Structures are given as C-alpha cells and as structure tokens.
C-alpha positions, 0 to 999 in steps of 0.5 A, spaced: 070 750 213 070 747 220 076 745 223 076 738 225 080 736 232 087 731 231 084 725 235 087 724 242 090 717 240 094 720 234 097 726 239 099 721 244 102 716 239 106 721 236 108 725 243 110 717 245 114 716 239 118 724 240 120 722 247 123 715 244 128 719 239 130 724 243 131 719 250 138 718 250 140 711 248 145 709 254 139 710 258 134 706 254 139 700 254 142 701 260 138 695 264 140 691 258 147 690 258 150 683 262 157 681 262 159 678 256 160 670 256 166 668 252 164 663 246 166 657 245 166 658 237 173 656 234 175 652 240 177 645 238 179 639 242 183 635 237 190 634 240 193 638 234 198 643 235 205 643 239 205 642 246 210 646 249 214 645 256 210 650 259 204 647 256 205 641 259 206 644 266 200 648 266 196 641 265 200 639 271 198 645 275 191 644 273 192 637 276 195 639 282 191 645 284 185 640 284 189 635 288 189 640 294 183 644 293 178 639 294 180 636 300 181 643 303 173 645 300 171 638 303 174 640 310 171 647 310 165 644 309 165 639 314 169 643 319 168 650 318 164 655 322 161 660 318 155 657 314 157 661 308 164 659 307 162 652 309 158 652 302 163 656 298 168 650 300 163 645 298 162 649 291 169 650 290 171 642 291 165 640 287 167 644 281 174 642 282 172 635 281 169 637 274 175 641 272 179 635 274 176 631 269 177 636 263 185 636 265 185 629 266 182 627 259 187 633 256 192 630 259 191 623 256 190 625 249 197 629 249 201 624 253 202 627 260 204 624 265 200 628 271 202 627 279 197 623 284 197 627 290 199 634 292 206 637 292 210 639 299 207 646 299 200 644 297 200 639 303 203 644 308 197 648 307 192 642 308 196 640 314 195 648 317 188 648 316 187 641 319 191 643 324 187 649 326 186 651 333 178 653 331 173 653 326 173 660 325 181 660 324 180 654 319 175 659 315 181 664 315 186 660 313 182 657 307 180 663 305 187 666 305 191 660 302 186 659 296 185 666 295 193 667 294 194 660 290 188 663 285 192 669 284 198 666 282 195 661 277 191 667 274 196 670 270 199 663 268 193 661 265 192 668 261 199 667 258 197 659 256 191 661 253 195 667 249 201 663 246 199 655 246 199 652 239 195 647 242 188 646 240 186 642 247 191 646 251 187 652 249 180 650 250 183 647 257 186 654 258 180 657 256 176 653 261 180 653 267 180 661 266 172 661 267 173 656 273 179 660 277 174 666 276 168 664 279 173 661 285 176 667 286 169 671 287 166 666 291 172 666 296 172 674 295 164 673 297 166 671 304 168 678 306 174 676 310 179 676 304 186 680 306 188 684 300 193 687 304 197 680 305 196 678 297 203 680 293 203 686 289 204 686 281 211 687 280 212 694 277 213 695 269 219 695 266 217 701 261 211 705 264 205 706 259 208 702 254 205 696 256 204 688 253 201 692 247 205 697 242 202 704 243 204 709 238 200 715 235 196 712 230 193 707 235 191 713 239 189 717 234 184 711 232 182 710 239 180 717 240 176 717 233 173 711 235 170 714 241 168 721 239 165 719 231 159 714 234 157 719 239 157 725 234 153 721 229 147 719 234 146 725 236 146 727 228 141 721 227 136 723 233 136 731 231 134 729 224 129 724 226 126 729 232 125 734 226 122 729 221 117 727 226 116 734 227 115 735 221 110 729 220 105 732 226 104 739 222 103 736 216 098 732 220 095 737 223 094 741 216 090 735 213 085 735 219 084 743 218 083 742 211 078 738 212 
C-alpha cells in the first residue's frame, strides 16, 4: 500500500490555526484597544427634574469659564510667541464658544440667570495677561492660569454629573467634562505646565475607605473577577489546541490509509 503525502496547503493551514490558538489573547488585541468615548445613550435634554442650587451654580460657572477663557485664548493666539501655544489658545477659545452656546441653551430652558462678564478674579487674570512684559511671559501666564482653573472645575463637574436630578444639567455636565478634559490635555501638551505650583489634593478623611464603601465581599468578588476569566481562557485554549492536534493526527492516518 503506497503512503500518500499530506498536501502542503493542509499542513500550512493547520500550523497557522495552531499558532493563532496558542497566541495569548492580549497580544492579538493589544493594538485594538482604544480609549472608550462615553455614549449619549440615556442622556436626555427635556429640562425634567428638580434643579438644585448646586445645579444652578454649575450652569453659571460654565458661563463664567467661557467669559474669560475665550478672550484669553484669543489674546494668546494673537500676541503669544510660541506657535504651539498660539494654536492651543485659538482652539480653546473656539471650543468654549461651542460650550457657551450649550450652556446658554440649558440656562434659558431652566430659567437660570447668567452673567455677561467675567468675575473679579477672572478679570484680574485677563489684566495680567494683557500686561505681560513679553510674549513669552504671556504664554506662561496663559498656560498656568487656565490649567489651574480647569483643575478646579474638574471635580465640580464630577459632583454635578453624579448627583443632579435634572436631565438637562446632567447632559451639560457630561459635555462640559469632555470639553474640560480636552482643554487640560491641550494645555499640558505645551510642555510648560508648572505642576509643582498646582494645588495638592486634600488628605482623605478615612484612608482606604474612599467614596465607595469597601467590604470583604467586594474584595472577594473583585479577586474572583480577575482570576476566573484568566483560568477559563487558558483551559479553553488548551482544549482547542488538543482538538486541533487530534484533527491533524486523524487526517494523517486517513491519507496514509489511502
């Protein structure tokens, strides 16, 4: 009985399949793991829900942010020295115009009175920029003042996003958070942020407890959630690899029998 050779295409196909199976899943998908963008599912804008004093204050603060950051961005775009920072200023000013329009729409819907000019501190920052001795100094003041301001409003947005009962304020907080994150990143891309000058976070009142209660059941669930999927994946891969080997052996025997 003459023994037939297994076709090369079959050997190559089986080898590639085996290599794919035994390759760690993390390696295969490492390059395809983008940062998720929050969806708008469930975010309505009907003005329904109680508007708290904190909600109204938040809407006012979003308006105030635009009233000084728009002129500040335009100023550095016109008189700054660094082309990168000039573009950052122009981008932030333009984006704040869009955010300001969203904010004014919510304020009109909820009957919240908005200011038409920056407050005293914001006007002082604008004066500081306008009186900068050199374009380089203007660049630094712009970056320092806006980065500090965005760092202060950031936790305030999280508080409103997590607690408001009003759907329009909730959606505005979501949108504002995405603007602020973008602006912080733009400012930090300048490479001249003085992080040491930024305020530090207050010490936690109860270290280890955090804003979310932690108990033994939660810790156990978290541990199991990390260990079980890894073990299951390993077992599945071994079973698939074994099945493929059995298939190869069976195929070889069939060809030899012929």
